Legacy VTK file of the C-alpha trace (Angstrom):
# vtk DataFile Version 3.0
C-alpha trace
ASCII
DATASET POLYDATA
POINTS 222 float
75.264 84.762 -25.762
73.967 85.332 -22.212
73.552 89.021 -21.449
74.241 90.227 -17.901
71.786 92.890 -16.748
73.711 95.325 -14.544
72.468 97.982 -12.114
75.049 100.399 -10.677
74.483 101.954 -7.234
76.996 104.732 -6.621
76.865 108.262 -5.245
79.509 109.436 -7.729
77.207 110.131 -10.674
79.946 111.092 -13.120
81.883 107.900 -12.384
78.752 105.778 -12.741
77.913 107.397 -16.071
81.483 106.974 -17.327
81.549 103.318 -16.324
78.117 102.789 -17.856
79.386 104.184 -21.144
82.448 101.921 -21.076
80.498 98.824 -20.110
77.908 99.557 -22.807
80.641 98.706 -25.299
80.826 95.139 -23.933
78.440 92.971 -25.990
77.279 90.716 -23.150
76.748 93.465 -20.541
73.645 95.605 -20.437
73.584 98.491 -17.963
69.914 98.790 -17.035
70.375 101.826 -14.786
72.329 103.608 -12.075
71.182 105.176 -8.836
72.648 106.951 -5.771
73.059 104.874 -2.625
70.528 106.746 -0.527
67.852 107.265 -3.180
64.496 106.145 -1.714
63.476 104.969 -5.182
66.247 102.336 -5.191
64.058 99.352 -4.173
61.524 100.189 -6.895
64.294 100.611 -9.461
65.690 97.197 -8.544
62.272 95.599 -8.988
61.640 97.383 -12.288
65.023 96.738 -13.931
65.420 93.141 -12.700
69.249 93.166 -12.695
71.343 90.001 -12.686
74.192 91.854 -10.958
74.179 94.981 -8.785
77.362 96.934 -8.108
77.429 99.055 -4.956
79.849 101.379 -3.188
80.043 100.960 0.603
81.911 104.227 1.126
78.921 106.601 1.512
77.515 107.086 4.996
74.565 104.803 5.663
75.627 102.167 3.140
76.088 99.509 5.812
74.073 96.329 5.254
73.136 97.537 1.788
74.199 94.160 0.379
71.648 92.327 2.477
68.869 94.841 1.843
69.315 94.708 -1.928
69.338 90.925 -1.968
66.069 90.882 -0.093
64.556 93.087 -2.777
66.082 91.053 -5.607
67.223 87.600 -4.353
68.162 86.500 -7.877
70.785 89.246 -8.226
74.450 88.909 -7.301
75.960 91.891 -5.491
79.453 93.172 -6.292
81.073 95.783 -4.063
82.781 98.347 -6.319
84.537 100.791 -4.048
87.581 102.917 -3.429
87.949 101.952 0.236
90.130 99.139 1.564
88.476 98.213 4.844
88.869 94.643 6.088
85.964 94.973 8.529
83.576 96.160 5.819
84.802 93.456 3.448
84.063 90.807 6.068
80.601 92.279 6.708
79.886 92.366 2.977
80.917 88.731 2.609
78.752 87.737 5.570
75.806 89.540 3.973
76.334 87.680 0.708
78.422 89.944 -1.541
79.844 87.756 -4.285
82.801 90.014 -5.013
84.771 93.060 -3.911
86.450 95.077 -6.668
88.630 98.153 -5.953
87.739 100.955 -8.341
91.356 101.302 -9.447
91.367 97.758 -10.838
90.150 98.884 -14.238
87.374 98.001 -16.635
88.824 94.657 -17.770
88.970 93.210 -14.256
85.483 94.527 -13.483
84.110 92.954 -16.649
85.664 89.593 -15.759
84.222 89.720 -12.253
80.734 90.676 -13.463
80.710 87.744 -15.872
82.120 85.430 -13.227
79.606 86.169 -10.474
76.773 85.614 -12.941
78.190 82.083 -13.327
78.348 81.524 -9.583
81.957 82.549 -8.952
83.323 84.897 -6.280
86.299 87.267 -6.230
88.004 89.271 -3.483
91.421 90.923 -3.846
94.269 88.872 -2.315
94.896 91.322 0.546
91.274 90.974 1.690
90.594 87.344 0.809
92.639 85.873 3.676
90.965 87.887 6.464
87.522 87.350 4.920
87.936 83.565 4.743
89.374 83.438 8.263
86.433 85.367 9.728
83.893 83.256 7.847
85.527 80.083 9.186
85.381 81.488 12.713
81.720 82.329 12.171
81.055 78.658 11.504
82.873 77.679 14.697
81.031 80.288 16.758
77.698 79.206 15.287
78.373 75.676 16.486
79.113 76.921 19.983
76.136 79.260 20.389
73.458 78.364 22.866
71.545 81.537 23.627
67.943 82.729 23.629
68.331 84.496 20.268
69.637 81.461 18.375
66.185 80.586 17.052
65.860 83.938 15.278
66.622 84.390 11.589
69.094 87.060 10.486
66.254 89.339 9.432
64.442 88.819 12.720
67.653 89.811 14.500
67.785 92.987 12.388
64.219 93.862 13.345
64.905 93.103 17.007
68.052 95.251 16.923
65.913 98.115 15.663
63.510 97.571 18.533
66.404 97.576 21.001
67.520 100.913 19.532
64.063 102.330 20.205
63.032 102.638 16.563
59.428 102.494 15.408
58.157 99.891 12.961
57.988 102.330 10.035
61.586 103.439 10.613
62.799 99.836 10.837
60.927 99.059 7.620
62.491 102.018 5.828
66.026 101.169 6.902
65.681 97.493 6.002
63.843 98.199 2.727
60.890 96.046 3.701
57.225 96.842 4.299
55.736 97.725 7.671
53.555 94.639 7.381
56.699 92.512 7.016
58.113 94.162 10.146
54.906 93.262 12.000
55.158 89.673 10.754
58.766 89.430 11.949
57.793 90.991 15.285
55.082 88.385 15.869
57.574 85.650 15.027
60.157 87.155 17.405
57.689 87.230 20.295
56.670 83.627 19.636
60.243 82.347 19.365
61.377 84.207 22.504
58.194 83.103 24.317
57.352 86.628 25.441
54.149 88.652 25.158
55.341 92.172 24.373
58.023 94.058 22.496
59.277 95.406 25.823
59.904 91.866 27.050
61.605 91.008 23.757
63.904 94.012 24.082
64.736 93.001 27.660
65.668 89.483 26.540
67.724 90.855 23.649
69.685 93.225 25.867
70.361 90.490 28.403
71.691 88.345 25.548
74.026 91.126 24.461
72.214 92.333 21.361
72.773 96.012 20.736
71.030 98.192 18.192
72.414 101.289 16.507
70.895 104.305 18.251
68.624 106.640 16.313
70.722 109.526 15.046
67.839 111.992 15.441
67.855 114.271 18.480
LINES 1 223
222 0 1 2 3 4 5 6 7 8 9 10 11 12 13 14 15 16 17 18 19 20 21 22 23 24 25 26 27 28 29 30 31 32 33 34 35 36 37 38 39 40 41 42 43 44 45 46 47 48 49 50 51 52 53 54 55 56 57 58 59 60 61 62 63 64 65 66 67 68 69 70 71 72 73 74 75 76 77 78 79 80 81 82 83 84 85 86 87 88 89 90 91 92 93 94 95 96 97 98 99 100 101 102 103 104 105 106 107 108 109 110 111 112 113 114 115 116 117 118 119 120 121 122 123 124 125 126 127 128 129 130 131 132 133 134 135 136 137 138 139 140 141 142 143 144 145 146 147 148 149 150 151 152 153 154 155 156 157 158 159 160 161 162 163 164 165 166 167 168 169 170 171 172 173 174 175 176 177 178 179 180 181 182 183 184 185 186 187 188 189 190 191 192 193 194 195 196 197 198 199 200 201 202 203 204 205 206 207 208 209 210 211 212 213 214 215 216 217 218 219 220 221
């Protein structure tokens, strides 16, 4: 019997503990830990516990792009969104970032168990009311990708994330912290960005990015 190693990322500690207790009764599921969304120790916990599946809640503030960040820390893990919100935009973003499934918290333990087993076998699951919009947006992404012809097309998704941080005026250490990567990795991406854009400074790269329409989220600090 294949055992699924599960890590739960949720700010509602009591809910996470209750679910952990219920899932512990399932013979082929092993809850290796749970952690709040914003805990700075999360990347280390992911590396230490080596989960096969990670459940996350996208409701807490700052949880955007968490799917992508966790998969960079643990590429072998499947990510399942387990949340109480019903937001088509966030569901589309999660699917774009690689979330294998989206499970409303009210679905119950049996549905969650089925989904966790399924994603470990390479399957995906989104509720019917979200599946249509998600598939439609992903199809349109493919069409748009075929039509793109801009200066940023040569950049990888991660390089775009780093460049967006630069556009927002963030320092390398802050970009690294938000993307859950090292400052050295940020420097490596920055060198690659400059080479691909054929510019010689971050200021020039930011100028090219802004002209191409790339916008970064502004720093919330005053």
